[in-house]
LUMKOLBA-99288 format. One record per residue: chain; residue in three letters; residue number from 1; x, y, z of N, C-alpha, C, O in turn. Coordinates in pm, 1 decimal. Atoms other than C-alpha are relative to their C-alpha. Layout:
REM residues N
chain->A	resn->ALA	resi->NUM	n_px->X	n_py->Y	n_pz->Z	ca_px->X	ca_py->Y	ca_pz->Z	c_px->X	c_py->Y	c_pz->Z	o_px->X	o_py->Y	o_pz->Z $
...
REM end
This chain:
REM residues 101
chain->A	resn->MET	resi->1	n_px->114.2	n_py->-91.3	n_pz->-2.6	ca_px->193.4	ca_py->1582.2	ca_pz->-13749.3	c_px->-105.7	c_py->-54.1	c_pz->96.7	o_px->-135.3	o_py->-173.6	o_pz->97.2 $
chain->A	resn->ASN	resi->2	n_px->104.8	n_py->34.7	n_pz->-94.7	ca_px->-72.4	ca_py->1581.5	ca_pz->-13477.5	c_px->-132.5	c_py->-12.6	c_pz->-75.1	o_px->-181.9	o_py->85.0	o_pz->-131.6 $
chain->A	resn->GLU	resi->3	n_px->126.3	n_py->21.4	n_pz->72.1	ca_px->-388.2	ca_py->1427.6	ca_pz->-13625.3	c_px->-116.1	c_py->-30.4	c_pz->93.8	o_px->-216.4	o_py->-87.9	o_pz->51.5 $
chain->A	resn->SER	resi->4	n_px->106.9	n_py->28.6	n_pz->-95.3	ca_px->-598.7	ca_py->1406.5	ca_pz->-13309.6	c_px->-117.4	c_py->95.3	c_pz->-12.5	o_px->-216.9	o_py->79.6	o_pz->58.3 $
chain->A	resn->TRP	resi->5	n_px->108.1	n_py->-98.0	n_pz->16.0	ca_px->-814.9	ca_py->1699.0	ca_pz->-13427.3	c_px->-108.3	c_py->-46.2	c_pz->-97.2	o_px->-208.9	o_py->22.5	o_pz->-114.8 $
chain->A	resn->PHE	resi->6	n_px->104.0	n_py->50.3	n_pz->89.5	ca_px->-1007.3	ca_py->1486.1	ca_pz->-13677.7	c_px->-16.5	c_py->-150.9	c_pz->13.4	o_px->73.4	o_py->-221.8	o_pz->58.4 $
chain->A	resn->ARG	resi->7	n_px->30.4	n_py->143.4	n_pz->1.0	ca_px->-1171.8	ca_py->1145.2	ca_pz->-13705.8	c_px->-80.3	c_py->-29.5	c_pz->-126.0	o_px->-179.7	o_py->37.2	o_pz->-154.7 $
chain->A	resn->ILE	resi->8	n_px->69.6	n_py->40.4	n_pz->122.8	ca_px->-1277.9	ca_py->975.8	ca_pz->-14028.4	c_px->-77.6	c_py->-127.5	c_pz->29.2	o_px->-24.1	o_py->-222.0	o_pz->87.1 $
chain->A	resn->THR	resi->9	n_px->84.6	n_py->118.1	n_pz->-14.7	ca_px->-1567.0	ca_py->728.3	ca_pz->-14025.2	c_px->-44.1	c_py->-41.4	c_pz->-139.8	o_px->-148.3	o_py->3.1	o_pz->-187.8 $
chain->A	resn->PRO	resi->10	n_px->30.0	n_py->36.6	n_pz->139.3	ca_px->-1561.0	ca_py->563.8	ca_pz->-14371.0	c_px->-139.0	c_py->-61.2	c_pz->-20.1	o_px->-202.8	o_py->-36.5	o_pz->-122.4 $
chain->A	resn->SER	resi->11	n_px->129.5	n_py->66.4	n_pz->16.9	ca_px->-1876.5	ca_py->357.1	ca_pz->-14312.4	c_px->-115.0	c_py->100.9	c_pz->-10.6	o_px->-217.8	o_py->71.2	o_pz->-71.5 $
chain->A	resn->LEU	resi->12	n_px->103.4	n_py->-103.4	n_pz->6.0	ca_px->-2078.2	ca_py->679.4	ca_pz->-14270.6	c_px->34.2	c_py->109.8	c_pz->-99.7	o_px->-43.0	o_py->204.1	o_pz->-117.5 $
chain->A	resn->ASP	resi->13	n_px->-50.9	n_py->-105.0	n_pz->89.8	ca_px->-1876.8	ca_py->882.3	ca_pz->-14525.6	c_px->6.1	c_py->132.1	c_pz->75.3	o_px->-25.3	o_py->238.1	o_pz->21.3 $
chain->A	resn->ALA	resi->14	n_px->0.5	n_py->-116.3	n_pz->-88.1	ca_px->-1829.3	ca_py->1121.5	ca_pz->-14233.8	c_px->139.6	c_py->32.2	c_pz->51.7	o_px->225.6	o_py->-54.8	o_pz->65.9 $
chain->A	resn->LEU	resi->15	n_px->-122.8	n_py->-52.7	n_pz->-56.8	ca_px->-1548.7	ca_py->1331.3	ca_pz->-14098.5	c_px->-41.3	c_py->88.8	c_pz->116.0	o_px->-128.7	o_py->174.1	o_pz->100.7 $
chain->A	resn->THR	resi->16	n_px->27.2	n_py->-83.0	n_pz->-116.0	ca_px->-1555.9	ca_py->1484.3	ca_pz->-13751.6	c_px->127.4	c_py->75.6	c_pz->32.5	o_px->234.3	o_py->15.9	o_pz->44.9 $
chain->A	resn->ILE	resi->17	n_px->-116.8	n_py->-81.2	n_pz->-32.6	ca_px->-1323.0	ca_py->1772.9	ca_pz->-13672.7	c_px->-26.2	c_py->80.6	c_pz->126.8	o_px->-139.8	o_py->117.2	o_pz->157.0 $
chain->A	resn->THR	resi->18	n_px->5.3	n_py->-85.5	n_pz->-116.9	ca_px->-1246.6	ca_py->1965.7	ca_pz->-13355.8	c_px->60.6	c_py->133.3	c_pz->-40.6	o_px->170.4	o_py->137.9	o_pz->-96.0 $
chain->A	resn->VAL	resi->19	n_px->-40.0	n_py->-133.5	n_pz->44.0	ca_px->-1216.7	ca_py->2340.0	ca_pz->-13413.0	c_px->9.6	c_py->94.2	c_pz->119.0	o_px->-73.9	o_py->91.5	o_pz->209.4 $
chain->A	resn->HIS	resi->20	n_px->-9.6	n_py->-113.0	n_pz->-91.9	ca_px->-1094.6	ca_py->2630.3	ca_pz->-13203.7	c_px->-31.0	c_py->122.6	c_pz->-84.5	o_px->50.4	o_py->163.3	o_pz->-167.4 $
chain->A	resn->ALA	resi->21	n_px->45.4	n_py->-112.0	n_pz->82.8	ca_px->-1287.9	ca_py->2923.8	ca_pz->-13350.5	c_px->40.4	c_py->133.6	c_pz->61.6	o_px->33.1	o_py->152.6	o_pz->183.0 $
chain->A	resn->GLN	resi->22	n_px->-34.1	n_py->-136.2	n_pz->-41.9	ca_px->-1171.2	ca_py->3284.0	ca_pz->-13331.9	c_px->-83.7	c_py->97.1	c_pz->-83.3	o_px->-43.0	o_py->136.0	o_pz->-192.8 $
chain->A	resn->PRO	resi->23	n_px->87.9	n_py->-90.2	n_pz->75.3	ca_px->-1459.5	ca_py->3510.4	ca_pz->-13439.0	c_px->52.8	c_py->142.8	c_pz->-1.4	o_px->141.8	o_py->177.8	o_pz->76.0 $
chain->A	resn->GLY	resi->24	n_px->-33.8	n_py->-140.2	n_pz->8.4	ca_px->-1427.8	ca_py->3874.3	ca_pz->-13536.3	c_px->129.3	c_py->30.0	c_pz->-74.8	o_px->185.5	o_py->138.5	o_pz->-59.3 $
chain->A	resn->ALA	resi->25	n_px->-123.5	n_py->-19.8	n_pz->75.9	ca_px->-1127.2	ca_py->3830.8	ca_pz->-13767.0	c_px->-26.9	c_py->81.8	c_pz->-126.2	o_px->-141.9	o_py->100.8	o_pz->-165.6 $
chain->A	resn->LYS	resi->26	n_px->14.1	n_py->-75.8	n_pz->125.2	ca_px->-1060.4	ca_py->4036.8	ca_pz->-14081.2	c_px->-48.8	c_py->-89.5	c_pz->-113.0	o_px->-126.2	o_py->-46.2	o_pz->-198.3 $
chain->A	resn->ARG	resi->27	n_px->42.9	n_py->94.8	n_pz->103.1	ca_px->-1106.3	ca_py->3727.3	ca_pz->-14297.6	c_px->-3.7	c_py->-140.6	c_pz->59.3	o_px->63.3	o_py->-168.9	o_pz->158.6 $
chain->A	resn->SER	resi->28	n_px->7.4	n_py->138.8	n_pz->-44.7	ca_px->-1195.3	ca_py->3361.2	ca_pz->-14254.8	c_px->117.9	c_py->-76.0	c_pz->-57.3	o_px->145.0	o_py->-70.5	o_pz->-177.3 $
chain->A	resn->GLU	resi->29	n_px->-116.3	n_py->75.7	n_pz->43.8	ca_px->-890.4	ca_py->3137.4	ca_pz->-14267.1	c_px->37.6	c_py->-104.7	c_pz->103.2	o_px->6.7	o_py->-92.0	o_pz->221.6 $
chain->A	resn->ILE	resi->30	n_px->-57.1	n_py->100.9	n_pz->-88.4	ca_px->-728.0	ca_py->2827.9	ca_pz->-14123.1	c_px->136.4	c_py->51.4	c_pz->41.8	o_px->218.0	o_py->89.0	o_pz->-42.3 $
chain->A	resn->VAL	resi->31	n_px->-125.0	n_py->-53.1	n_pz->-52.9	ca_px->-442.2	ca_py->2933.8	ca_pz->-13898.7	c_px->100.9	c_py->-110.5	c_pz->25.5	o_px->220.9	o_py->-89.8	o_pz->7.4 $
chain->A	resn->GLY	resi->32	n_px->-88.8	n_py->111.2	n_pz->-36.0	ca_px->-298.6	ca_py->2596.4	ca_pz->-13795.9	c_px->-65.9	c_py->-79.6	c_pz->110.1	o_px->-188.4	o_py->-90.8	o_pz->115.7 $
chain->A	resn->LEU	resi->33	n_px->53.1	n_py->77.2	n_pz->-110.8	ca_px->-336.0	ca_py->2384.5	ca_pz->-13487.8	c_px->6.8	c_py->79.5	c_pz->128.7	o_px->97.9	o_py->159.7	o_pz->149.4 $
chain->A	resn->HIS	resi->34	n_px->5.9	n_py->-60.0	n_pz->-132.7	ca_px->-432.1	ca_py->2500.7	ca_pz->-13140.9	c_px->-22.9	c_py->-116.0	c_pz->95.6	o_px->-137.5	o_py->-152.4	o_pz->122.1 $
chain->A	resn->GLY	resi->35	n_px->12.1	n_py->121.2	n_pz->-81.2	ca_px->-360.2	ca_py->2205.2	ca_pz->-12912.1	c_px->-49.4	c_py->-114.0	c_pz->-86.9	o_px->12.7	o_py->-146.7	o_pz->-188.1 $
chain->A	resn->ASP	resi->36	n_px->59.9	n_py->110.5	n_pz->76.1	ca_px->-580.4	ca_py->1920.2	ca_pz->-13036.5	c_px->-116.2	c_py->47.3	c_pz->-85.8	o_px->-209.9	o_py->-28.6	o_pz->-110.4 $
chain->A	resn->SER	resi->37	n_px->106.8	n_py->-56.6	n_pz->82.1	ca_px->-798.2	ca_py->2149.3	ca_pz->-13250.4	c_px->58.2	c_py->73.6	c_pz->-119.6	o_px->172.3	o_py->119.9	o_pz->-116.8 $
chain->A	resn->LEU	resi->38	n_px->-33.5	n_py->-81.3	n_pz->115.6	ca_px->-786.6	ca_py->2314.0	ca_pz->-13590.3	c_px->-41.3	c_py->143.0	c_pz->33.3	o_px->-157.9	o_py->168.2	o_pz->63.7 $
chain->A	resn->LYS	resi->39	n_px->33.4	n_py->-139.2	n_pz->-31.3	ca_px->-766.7	ca_py->2690.2	ca_pz->-13531.2	c_px->-47.3	c_py->68.6	c_pz->-127.0	o_px->21.3	o_py->68.4	o_pz->-229.3 $
chain->A	resn->VAL	resi->40	n_px->61.3	n_py->-67.3	n_pz->113.9	ca_px->-994.3	ca_py->2884.7	ca_pz->-13763.2	c_px->-41.8	c_py->140.6	c_pz->42.0	o_px->-113.7	o_py->158.4	o_pz->140.3 $
chain->A	resn->ARG	resi->41	n_px->45.5	n_py->-137.3	n_pz->-20.2	ca_px->-1036.1	ca_py->3261.1	ca_pz->-13775.9	c_px->-124.1	c_py->20.4	c_pz->-85.9	o_px->-129.0	o_py->-22.0	o_pz->-201.4 $
chain->A	resn->ILE	resi->42	n_px->127.2	n_py->-19.7	n_pz->68.8	ca_px->-1387.4	ca_py->3366.6	ca_pz->-13872.6	c_px->-31.0	c_py->148.3	c_pz->-11.4	o_px->-24.3	o_py->221.8	o_pz->87.1 $
chain->A	resn->ALA	resi->43	n_px->31.4	n_py->-141.0	n_pz->27.1	ca_px->-1483.8	ca_py->3699.5	ca_pz->-14032.1	c_px->-147.2	c_py->27.1	c_pz->26.2	o_px->-221.3	o_py->67.4	o_pz->-63.5 $
chain->A	resn->ALA	resi->44	n_px->137.5	n_py->-29.6	n_pz->-41.7	ca_px->-1809.3	ca_py->3733.7	ca_pz->-13841.9	c_px->3.8	c_py->21.5	c_pz->151.1	o_px->84.4	o_py->-40.7	o_pz->220.2 $
chain->A	resn->PRO	resi->45	n_px->2.8	n_py->-24.0	n_pz->-144.0	ca_px->-1893.9	ca_py->3865.7	ca_pz->-13495.5	c_px->-67.7	c_py->-116.0	c_pz->73.9	o_px->-152.0	o_py->-185.5	o_pz->17.3 $
chain->A	resn->PRO	resi->46	n_px->59.8	n_py->109.8	n_pz->-77.0	ca_px->-1984.0	ca_py->3619.6	ca_pz->-13218.4	c_px->-134.2	c_py->38.0	c_pz->61.6	o_px->-152.8	o_py->26.0	o_pz->182.7 $
chain->A	resn->VAL	resi->47	n_px->132.6	n_py->-39.1	n_pz->-49.7	ca_px->-2343.3	ca_py->3742.0	ca_pz->-13189.5	c_px->-109.0	c_py->-68.0	c_pz->-82.6	o_px->-98.2	o_py->-81.5	o_pz->-204.5 $
chain->A	resn->GLU	resi->48	n_px->120.0	n_py->55.5	n_pz->63.3	ca_px->-2676.8	ca_py->3576.7	ca_pz->-13266.0	c_px->28.9	c_py->-110.5	c_pz->-100.7	o_px->-40.9	o_py->-121.5	o_pz->-201.6 $
chain->A	resn->GLY	resi->49	n_px->-29.9	n_py->113.3	n_pz->86.8	ca_px->-2516.6	ca_py->3271.1	ca_pz->-13428.0	c_px->70.7	c_py->34.1	c_pz->-129.9	o_px->92.0	o_py->-53.8	o_pz->-213.4 $
chain->A	resn->LYS	resi->50	n_px->-64.4	n_py->-40.0	n_pz->126.3	ca_px->-2344.6	ca_py->3472.1	ca_pz->-13702.8	c_px->135.4	c_py->-67.7	c_pz->-19.4	o_px->167.9	o_py->-111.2	o_pz->-129.9 $
chain->A	resn->ALA	resi->51	n_px->-132.1	n_py->63.7	n_pz->11.6	ca_px->-1998.7	ca_py->3331.7	ca_pz->-13627.3	c_px->-15.1	c_py->-149.5	c_pz->-28.8	o_px->61.1	o_py->-204.4	o_pz->-108.5 $
chain->A	resn->ASN	resi->52	n_px->21.4	n_py->143.0	n_pz->26.4	ca_px->-2130.8	ca_py->2973.3	ca_pz->-13620.0	c_px->-42.6	c_py->-23.2	c_pz->-144.8	o_px->7.1	o_py->-114.6	o_pz->-210.5 $
chain->A	resn->ALA	resi->53	n_px->45.0	n_py->13.5	n_pz->139.1	ca_px->-2308.9	ca_py->3018.1	ca_pz->-13952.6	c_px->115.5	c_py->23.7	c_pz->-96.6	o_px->131.2	o_py->-49.1	o_pz->-194.5 $
chain->A	resn->ALA	resi->54	n_px->-115.3	n_py->-29.2	n_pz->85.6	ca_px->-1997.2	ca_py->3173.1	ca_pz->-14107.0	c_px->102.6	c_py->-112.2	c_pz->7.8	o_px->163.4	o_py->-147.2	o_pz->-93.4 $
chain->A	resn->LEU	resi->55	n_px->-93.4	n_py->110.3	n_pz->-16.9	ca_px->-1780.8	ca_py->2893.4	ca_pz->-13963.2	c_px->-44.9	c_py->-121.3	c_pz->-80.7	o_px->35.8	o_py->-181.5	o_pz->-151.5 $
chain->A	resn->LEU	resi->56	n_px->50.0	n_py->117.0	n_pz->72.8	ca_px->-2002.4	ca_py->2618.8	ca_pz->-14107.2	c_px->8.7	c_py->21.7	c_pz->-150.4	o_px->41.8	o_py->-70.7	o_pz->-224.7 $
chain->A	resn->SER	resi->57	n_px->-11.1	n_py->-32.9	n_pz->142.2	ca_px->-2011.5	ca_py->2792.9	ca_pz->-14444.4	c_px->146.2	c_py->-9.1	c_pz->-46.6	o_px->174.4	o_py->-63.0	o_pz->-153.6 $
chain->A	resn->PHE	resi->58	n_px->-142.3	n_py->4.2	n_pz->33.5	ca_px->-1631.7	ca_py->2832.0	ca_pz->-14444.6	c_px->49.9	c_py->-144.7	c_pz->-3.6	o_px->122.4	o_py->-183.0	o_pz->-95.4 $
chain->A	resn->ILE	resi->59	n_px->-41.4	n_py->141.1	n_pz->-4.2	ca_px->-1578.9	ca_py->2466.3	ca_pz->-14345.0	c_px->-55.4	c_py->-74.0	c_pz->-121.5	o_px->14.8	o_py->-156.6	o_pz->-179.9 $
chain->A	resn->ALA	resi->60	n_px->57.8	n_py->62.6	n_pz->119.7	ca_px->-1814.9	ca_py->2357.2	ca_pz->-14625.0	c_px->82.7	c_py->34.2	c_pz->-123.2	o_px->109.1	o_py->-52.6	o_pz->-206.4 $
chain->A	resn->GLU	resi->61	n_px->-81.7	n_py->-43.1	n_pz->113.4	ca_px->-1609.9	ca_py->2559.4	ca_pz->-14873.4	c_px->135.8	c_py->-70.5	c_pz->0.6	o_px->181.4	o_py->-119.0	o_pz->-102.9 $
chain->A	resn->VAL	resi->62	n_px->-132.0	n_py->63.6	n_pz->-12.0	ca_px->-1278.4	ca_py->2419.8	ca_pz->-14745.0	c_px->-6.5	c_py->-148.5	c_pz->-35.3	o_px->83.5	o_py->-201.0	o_pz->-100.8 $
chain->A	resn->PHE	resi->63	n_px->13.5	n_py->143.8	n_pz->22.9	ca_px->-1404.5	ca_py->2060.5	ca_pz->-14760.1	c_px->-78.9	c_py->-32.1	c_pz->-126.3	o_px->-108.6	o_py->-148.6	o_pz->-152.6 $
chain->A	resn->ALA	resi->64	n_px->64.9	n_py->16.2	n_pz->130.7	ca_px->-1582.2	ca_py->2113.6	ca_pz->-15095.1	c_px->-129.6	c_py->-80.2	c_pz->7.0	o_px->-150.7	o_py->-174.4	o_pz->-69.3 $
chain->A	resn->VAL	resi->65	n_px->132.0	n_py->62.0	n_pz->-12.8	ca_px->-1929.7	ca_py->2011.0	ca_pz->-14982.3	c_px->-104.4	c_py->111.7	c_pz->16.0	o_px->-69.7	o_py->223.7	o_pz->53.5 $
chain->A	resn->PRO	resi->66	n_px->105.3	n_py->-98.4	n_pz->-26.3	ca_px->-2265.5	ca_py->2191.4	ca_pz->-14967.8	c_px->-11.8	c_py->26.9	c_pz->150.7	o_px->16.0	o_py->-61.3	o_pz->231.9 $
chain->A	resn->THR	resi->67	n_px->12.4	n_py->-36.7	n_pz->-141.8	ca_px->-2329.9	ca_py->2373.9	ca_pz->-14639.2	c_px->-93.6	c_py->-93.4	c_pz->75.0	o_px->-74.1	o_py->-117.5	o_pz->194.1 $
chain->A	resn->LYS	resi->68	n_px->94.8	n_py->89.8	n_pz->-68.5	ca_px->-2619.3	ca_py->2137.8	ca_pz->-14563.1	c_px->66.0	c_py->-131.0	c_pz->43.6	o_px->6.9	o_py->-205.6	o_pz->121.7 $
chain->A	resn->GLN	resi->69	n_px->-72.4	n_py->121.7	n_pz->-39.4	ca_px->-2360.5	ca_py->1855.6	ca_pz->-14528.2	c_px->99.8	c_py->26.3	c_pz->113.0	o_px->182.4	o_py->-59.2	o_pz->144.9 $
chain->A	resn->VAL	resi->70	n_px->-86.5	n_py->-37.2	n_pz->-111.5	ca_px->-2182.6	ca_py->2037.3	ca_pz->-14243.8	c_px->-90.1	c_py->32.5	c_pz->118.4	o_px->-185.8	o_py->109.0	o_pz->106.5 $
chain->A	resn->ARG	resi->71	n_px->88.3	n_py->-13.9	n_pz->-115.6	ca_px->-2328.3	ca_py->2023.6	ca_pz->-13894.3	c_px->81.5	c_py->22.2	c_pz->127.3	o_px->180.7	o_py->-46.8	o_pz->150.8 $
chain->A	resn->LEU	resi->72	n_px->-62.2	n_py->-25.3	n_pz->-129.0	ca_px->-2225.8	ca_py->2165.8	ca_pz->-13557.8	c_px->-54.2	c_py->-101.4	c_pz->100.5	o_px->-173.8	o_py->-102.9	o_pz->129.7 $
chain->A	resn->LEU	resi->73	n_px->43.2	n_py->102.3	n_pz->-95.4	ca_px->-2234.6	ca_py->1877.4	ca_pz->-13309.2	c_px->5.4	c_py->50.2	c_pz->144.3	o_px->-84.4	o_py->23.3	o_pz->224.2 $
chain->A	resn->ARG	resi->74	n_px->-18.4	n_py->-51.5	n_pz->-136.0	ca_px->-2103.6	ca_py->2052.9	ca_pz->-12996.8	c_px->69.3	c_py->136.2	c_pz->-5.0	o_px->147.7	o_py->164.1	o_pz->-95.6 $
chain->A	resn->GLY	resi->75	n_px->-70.2	n_py->-125.3	n_pz->-16.1	ca_px->-1994.7	ca_py->2398.7	ca_pz->-12886.2	c_px->-68.7	c_py->121.1	c_pz->-58.5	o_px->-1.8	o_py->214.0	o_pz->-103.7 $
chain->A	resn->GLU	resi->76	n_px->73.4	n_py->-111.3	n_pz->61.7	ca_px->-2266.9	ca_py->2632.1	ca_pz->-13006.5	c_px->40.1	c_py->135.5	c_pz->56.9	o_px->49.8	o_py->232.9	o_pz->-17.7 $
chain->A	resn->SER	resi->77	n_px->-35.2	n_py->-128.9	n_pz->-60.4	ca_px->-2168.1	ca_py->2904.6	ca_pz->-12758.9	c_px->143.5	c_py->3.8	c_pz->53.1	o_px->177.8	o_py->90.4	o_pz->133.6 $
chain->A	resn->ALA	resi->78	n_px->-139.2	n_py->6.0	n_pz->-44.6	ca_px->-1801.9	ca_py->2808.5	ca_pz->-12706.2	c_px->94.7	c_py->15.2	c_pz->-118.8	o_px->54.3	o_py->-0.1	o_pz->-234.1 $
chain->A	resn->ARG	resi->79	n_px->-99.6	n_py->-6.6	n_pz->107.3	ca_px->-1483.3	ca_py->2860.0	ca_pz->-12903.2	c_px->38.8	c_py->-139.4	c_pz->-46.7	o_px->71.0	o_py->-159.6	o_pz->-163.8 $
chain->A	resn->HIS	resi->80	n_px->-34.2	n_py->138.4	n_pz->31.5	ca_px->-1413.3	ca_py->2486.3	ca_pz->-12890.0	c_px->-124.6	c_py->-68.8	c_pz->-56.1	o_px->-226.1	o_py->-80.2	o_pz->12.7 $
chain->A	resn->LYS	resi->81	n_px->116.5	n_py->56.6	n_pz->67.8	ca_px->-1646.2	ca_py->2315.3	ca_pz->-13138.8	c_px->33.0	c_py->-135.1	c_pz->-63.0	o_px->148.2	o_py->-162.4	o_pz->-96.8 $
chain->A	resn->VAL	resi->82	n_px->-12.5	n_py->126.8	n_pz->71.4	ca_px->-1700.9	ca_py->1971.3	ca_pz->-13288.2	c_px->-96.2	c_py->6.5	c_pz->-118.6	o_px->-215.7	o_py->31.2	o_pz->-102.9 $
chain->A	resn->ILE	resi->83	n_px->77.0	n_py->-14.7	n_pz->124.3	ca_px->-1818.2	ca_py->1969.4	ca_pz->-13650.4	c_px->6.2	c_py->-129.6	c_pz->-78.6	o_px->111.0	o_py->-193.7	o_pz->-87.0 $
chain->A	resn->GLU	resi->84	n_px->7.8	n_py->119.2	n_pz->85.7	ca_px->-1932.9	ca_py->1682.9	ca_pz->-13872.1	c_px->-16.3	c_py->44.3	c_pz->-145.1	o_px->-95.8	o_py->132.7	o_pz->-176.8 $
chain->A	resn->ILE	resi->85	n_px->6.5	n_py->-27.2	n_pz->143.6	ca_px->-1877.7	ca_py->1689.8	ca_pz->-14248.0	c_px->-32.2	c_py->-131.7	c_pz->-68.8	o_px->33.1	o_py->-232.8	o_pz->-42.8 $
chain->A	resn->ILE	resi->86	n_px->41.5	n_py->120.5	n_pz->71.6	ca_px->-2050.6	ca_py->1437.7	ca_pz->-14475.5	c_px->40.2	c_py->11.5	c_pz->-146.9	o_px->14.2	o_py->113.0	o_pz->-211.7 $
chain->A	resn->GLY	resi->87	n_px->-23.5	n_py->10.7	n_pz->143.8	ca_px->-1923.8	ca_py->1334.5	ca_pz->-14817.3	c_px->119.2	c_py->74.4	c_pz->-56.8	o_px->128.4	o_py->90.6	o_pz->-178.5 $
chain->A	resn->SER	resi->88	n_px->-115.5	n_py->-73.7	n_pz->52.3	ca_px->-1597.5	ca_py->1528.5	ca_pz->-14842.4	c_px->108.6	c_py->-95.7	c_pz->-48.6	o_px->133.5	o_py->-199.9	o_pz->12.1 $
chain->A	resn->LYS	resi->89	n_px->-113.8	n_py->75.9	n_pz->51.9	ca_px->-1311.8	ca_py->1393.9	ca_pz->-15052.3	c_px->131.8	c_py->65.5	c_pz->40.4	o_px->239.0	o_py->13.3	o_pz->9.7 $
chain->A	resn->VAL	resi->90	n_px->-119.2	n_py->-71.3	n_pz->-46.3	ca_px->-1068.1	ca_py->1645.1	ca_pz->-14896.6	c_px->46.4	c_py->-64.2	c_pz->130.6	o_px->-30.1	o_py->-73.4	o_pz->226.5 $
chain->A	resn->HIS	resi->91	n_px->-52.8	n_py->58.2	n_pz->-123.1	ca_px->-843.2	ca_py->1478.5	ca_pz->-14639.7	c_px->42.5	c_py->113.8	c_pz->92.6	o_px->114.2	o_py->203.7	o_pz->48.8 $
chain->A	resn->PRO	resi->92	n_px->-29.0	n_py->-110.7	n_pz->-89.8	ca_px->-813.4	ca_py->1701.7	ca_pz->-14331.9	c_px->149.5	c_py->26.8	c_pz->20.3	o_px->188.9	o_py->141.6	o_pz->40.5 $
chain->A	resn->ALA	resi->93	n_px->-143.9	n_py->-19.0	n_pz->-20.6	ca_px->-438.3	ca_py->1645.7	ca_pz->-14296.1	c_px->61.0	c_py->91.3	c_pz->-106.5	o_px->165.0	o_py->152.5	o_pz->-82.0 $
chain->A	resn->THR	resi->94	n_px->-53.5	n_py->-85.3	n_pz->106.4	ca_px->-385.3	ca_py->1832.6	ca_pz->-14624.8	c_px->-20.5	c_py->149.0	c_pz->29.2	o_px->35.6	o_py->233.4	o_pz->-40.7 $
chain->A	resn->LEU	resi->95	n_px->26.3	n_py->-139.4	n_pz->-32.9	ca_px->-511.6	ca_py->2154.4	ca_pz->-14460.4	c_px->111.3	c_py->61.6	c_pz->84.1	o_px->120.3	o_py->183.8	o_pz->95.9 $
chain->A	resn->ILE	resi->96	n_px->-105.3	n_py->-46.3	n_pz->-90.1	ca_px->-211.2	ca_py->2178.4	ca_pz->-14228.3	c_px->135.6	c_py->-27.2	c_pz->-63.2	o_px->164.4	o_py->-139.6	o_pz->-104.4 $
chain->A	resn->THR	resi->97	n_px->-136.5	n_py->19.3	n_pz->47.0	ca_px->142.6	ca_py->2233.4	ca_pz->-14345.9	c_px->86.3	c_py->-41.1	c_pz->118.9	o_px->54.7	o_py->-4.0	o_pz->231.9 $
chain->A	resn->PRO	resi->98	n_px->-82.4	n_py->48.5	n_pz->-112.4	ca_px->418.1	ca_py->2069.2	ca_pz->-14136.0	c_px->48.2	c_py->110.5	c_pz->93.2	o_px->68.0	o_py->84.6	o_pz->211.9 $
chain->A	resn->SER	resi->99	n_px->-46.0	n_py->-109.4	n_pz->-86.2	ca_px->531.8	ca_py->2409.4	ca_pz->-14005.0	c_px->-111.1	c_py->55.6	c_pz->88.8	o_px->-83.9	o_py->135.0	o_pz->178.9 $
chain->A	resn->ASP	resi->100	n_px->112.6	n_py->-52.4	n_pz->-78.1	ca_px->180.8	ca_py->2476.0	ca_pz->-13862.8	c_px->-14.6	c_py->-65.8	c_pz->137.0	o_px->-79.7	o_py->-9.3	o_pz->224.8 $
chain->A	resn->ASP	resi->101	n_px->20.4	n_py->63.4	n_pz->-131.6	ca_px->204.3	ca_py->2229.7	ca_pz->-13573.9	c_px->123.4	c_py->-7.3	c_pz->81.1	o_px->120.6	o_py->-57.9	o_pz->193.2 $
REM end
């Protein structure tokens, strides 16, 4: 399994993930891997930050943390984004099934 889409920093209790976002979907869901990124479909249009807000909320739900512990580090206006999650006990590798990559 390709694990280059995430980095765990235990000393900071932080997880950094690379995401390929696809806004305007029927529902928010993890699709699998897209190169070295986690592909996520987002049920929000890419206007006025709505897709970014929906993405951060969805990632918080997936990683079982409050939304305030999820932060967009890079890619505010791009599909390729880098997101930091603080305090999650969910290991990112568990989000991808072997057939997804």
